N, C-alpha and C positions, 0 to 999 in steps of 0.2 A: 417680925414677918418678912421686910425686905432682905434681912441677912439669910433667913432660910431660904428666900428665892433665889437670890444670887448664889448661894452654895450650890443649890440645884441646878442651876444654869452651868457652873463651873464644873459640875460633874456628870453632866449629860453626855452620855457616849455618841460618838459619832454615828455609829450604826445601831440599830436594833434588829437582832436576827430572829424570825418568827418561825418556828418548828412546832406543829401539830403531831402527835404520835397516837396511833390505836393499834395495838397489838403488833409493835413493830421490833420485837426484840433481835430477831434474826439478823437485821442488818442496822440496828440502831447506834451500837458503840461506834460502829465505822465512821457512819454520818456524823455523830459528834464531834469525835476525835478529828475529823476532817475541816470542820468549823476552828476547833481551837488550834489547829496548826495554821492558821492563816498568816500570811506576812503583815497584814493590817491588822492590828489587835486590838483597835479601840472600839469596842463593841459590847453589848450586852447580848447574852443569848437567852431569849424567851422558849422555854420548853414546855409544851401544854400537854399533859398525859389525858388524853380525852377517854377516861374510862375503861384502859386496859385491863385485860383479864390474866395477860402473860406476865413475865418478869420485865417488861418495860419501864414500869416505875421504880424498880431497884436499879436498873442500869442508869436511869436518869439521875437518881439521887447520888449515887456513887461518884459520878461524874460533877454532881454540883458540889460534892463536898471535898473535890480536887480543886475546882476552878471558881472563884468568886463571880467570875463574869456570868456563870449560868443563874437564872431566875426561874424557878420551877412553878408549875401551876398544876395542880391535881384535883381532878373533878370527875363527877360524873358522865357519862357517855351523852354527847348533844351533837354529834357529827362534824365534819370538817369545815363547812361553812361558818357554824357558829363559832368554831375555834379559831378560826382565821380572823373573824371580826373582833373577837375577845383579845387575840393577840395585837390586833391592829390598835385598838383601844388602850392597851396596857403598854405599848411600846413607848419609851421615854425618847427615843430619838427622832430627828427628821427626816433619817432616811431608814429603810426597813429593807433587810435582805431576807427573802424568801429560801426556804431550804426544807426538803423532804426527810423523812426519818429512813429511807432507803437508798438515798441518792450519797455520790461523795464529790464534795467540792475540792478542786484544786487549789493548792495553796495560795496563786495570787488571785484568785478569783475577787474577794474585797478590794485589794488593791488597785485592780484594773478598771472595774466597775466604779468605785468612788472617785476615782480620777476622772472618770469619764462625765460624771454627773456634777463635778465641780467646776468643769472645763466647759460645759454645755447647760446653762441655765434653762434653755428654752425645752430641755428634754426631761420628763418626768420619770420616764421608766426605760430601764436598761435591761436587757438580758444577755444571752451569751449562746453561741451553740454548745452543743453537749456531745460526748462521746457514748454512744450505748453500750451497756454491760449486762451480762445475764446475771442469774442468781449468785452463781459462783465466782462473778468477777470478770468472767470471761468477756473479752471484746466480741462484740456482736455488729454485724452490717447496722449502719445508721439507716433508719426509716424516714423517709419524707423528704423535703427540701430543707436546705440550711435557711435559717432565719434571716429577715432583712436587715440591711446596715444603716437604714434611714427611714424617717417616717414617711416619705412616700412610698417607699417598698412596702413599709408596713400596710399602707392602705391599700395598695394594689394586692397583698397577700391574704387579708381576710377575705377575700371572695372565694378562695379556693383551700383556705388551710389555716390552721392556728397558727399566728404568727409568732408567738413568742413561747420559750420554754419556761412555763411556770416557776419550777423550783429553782432556776438558774435567775431570777428576776432579780434585781433591787429598783426599787421605788422611792419617791418623795411621798411622805405620809400625808402631807395637806391635800394634794390633788385627789388623792384615794378617798380620803374622809369627805372631800367635795363632792365625789362621784357618789356618794353613800355606800363606799365599801362593796362588800360581796354581797349580791342579792341572793336570798334562799331560795327562790323558785328555779336556779338555775343549776340544779344539781349535777355533779359531775362535769359541769363546764363553766363553772363560777368564774376561772380566769379568763376564757375568753370574752365572756359578756363583760365583763369588768374591764379588758383592754379596750373594748369597743365604746364603753361609755367615757373612759379615759381620753379617746382620741378627739372627743370634741373639747377637751381641756387642755390638752399639753400633747408633747410628740414622745413616741415609743420608737425604740430600735433594739437591735441586739449586736454586742460585739462579735467581730468575724473571727472569733476563736473559740475553741472548746475550752470551758471555765469550770464543767459539772461533768461527773461520770452519771449517766441516767440508767437507772435499773429498770429493765424490763422482765418482766414476770408474767406466768399466766394469771394471777390473781390479782394484777392492777387493774383500776376502773376503766382503762380503755379496751381491756378485754371483756371483764364480767358484765359491764353497763353499757356497751357499746351503742344499742339501740338508743337507750335514754341519752346517754352522752351527744350523740350526733343529732337526736330530736332537738333536744334543749338548745344546742350550739346553732341549729338552722333558725329556730325562733329568735335567738339572740341577734343573729344577722337582719332578719327581716324586721325586727324591732330598731336596729340601726339604720337601715335603711328609711324608716319612717322618720327618726330625728334627722337624718340628713335632708329630707325631703321638707322638711320644717313643720311636719305633724307629730301630736304628742305620742309618747312612747306609752303603748297599751300594758306592757309588761312592768311598768316601774313600780307598781305597789303590789305585785303578787307575792305571795306566799308559798302557792305551789303552782306548778303548770298545768292549765286544763287539758284534757283530750284534745287530739288532733282535730278531729270534727267540728270543734268550739273555736277554731281560731279565727275563722271567718268573721264571727260574731264579735270576739275579743278585738280583732283589728278593725271592725266596721266597715268592711269591704270583701266582697267576694274573692275568690281564688289565692287566698294566703294558704289555707290547708292543702292546697292542690300544690302549691310552690313548694311547700315545706316538705311535703312526702317526696316531691322528685329531687330535691337537694339531698334528702336524707337517705333515700333509697340509691343514690349515685354514689354515695359515701360508704356503703354498706357492701356493695357486690364485691369486695376484695376480701371481707372477714369470714372466715368459716364459721366462727360463731354465731355471728348475724345471720348468715346464710342456712346454717341448720335450725335457727331458732326463729323468734318471731319476725325479724327482718326480711324474711321470706315472703311471708303473706303480705308486708308493705311495699315490696318490689312488685308482686303481682298486681297490688291496687295502682301502683303508678301505671305500669303498665295499660291496666284497663282506662287509666284517664290520659291516654295519648302517648307515654312515654315510650320511646322505641331507641334503637342505634345499634352499631355494631358491637359496642361495649356490651351491651345486655346479651348478645348472641355469644360473646366469649365466656359470658358468666355460665352459660350453659356446660361449657368444657371445665370452669372452675368448680362447679357444682360436683363432678364426677370426681375430681381431685379432692374435693373435700369431703369424699365419703356419702355423697348422697346422690347417688344416679335416679334415685326416683324422682326426686326435685328437679334433677337436671331434665328429665322428660317432660315434668309438668310445666317447666319454665319454657322449654321448646315449643310445646303444644300451644301454651297460651301466646309466645311470640308468633308463631305460624298464623293462629287465629286471628291477632290483631292487625296482621297483614292483609287479611281479606276484605 
């Protein structure tokens, strides 16, 4: 038994790469090959096929047949959060590198990040900047701010943005397990919630160079599910504030998120639902999808609860540009009425 354990320890990889795939055939081969081409090669590559109905399984198996570092998992569809937790449980290394099936890692990514973690034991998570690309690999203007270089910058960034690029992260397995892994209730923002919980256990930052090409398409989560994503992220933020104030986290044991109007009861005090609506509404006014969809009604309710400001008046013009002139008139009328 001791000999088997010693053999296991001697053959443990330095990094476990965790990739979940669901119907990712279009970009999958390029994503896999960018990992196999890393200058730091001491890793196992766990690829979980989450019940894909396209050619993803065959692409995964073809690459696995050529490179023994790839470990494949094929099973029925359970969703991204369940997949990430399974990958976390099955990883053999103490360090885990996340990767998405539509992104492209630069060759030096693992080398740079592993060296940082080795030199900075107080940090449990390191990400990097990313270069945005489109569906055909074309360079796109980067959206948002560059991610912070140290933990103090991370703590400042969480108030107004997602402070790390999830598919570019490398993290220590132990604190992520201690934090409870990815929580099921925080659908479409499971990474943001995890970073906030990890901030109580370790330090987080990003290397100040792009080590990933981040794919932006119309079908990605941040476009298709933007209202749910922003709402759950706002709830994660207020749960983080509860923990920082020394109060219990009311979301810790949730499997699903309750409706917004039940948040005051969940948190045990009034004003949380209104605060969440305000934070979400302000985050949706730049999204054509949200403003042409359910996000618009959420914005109107926020105004009815006292929300105002020049940014909301500028949204009237945005709605015209978004092809929703009727909603532009409705918003202008609502804002004018709120001033009386």
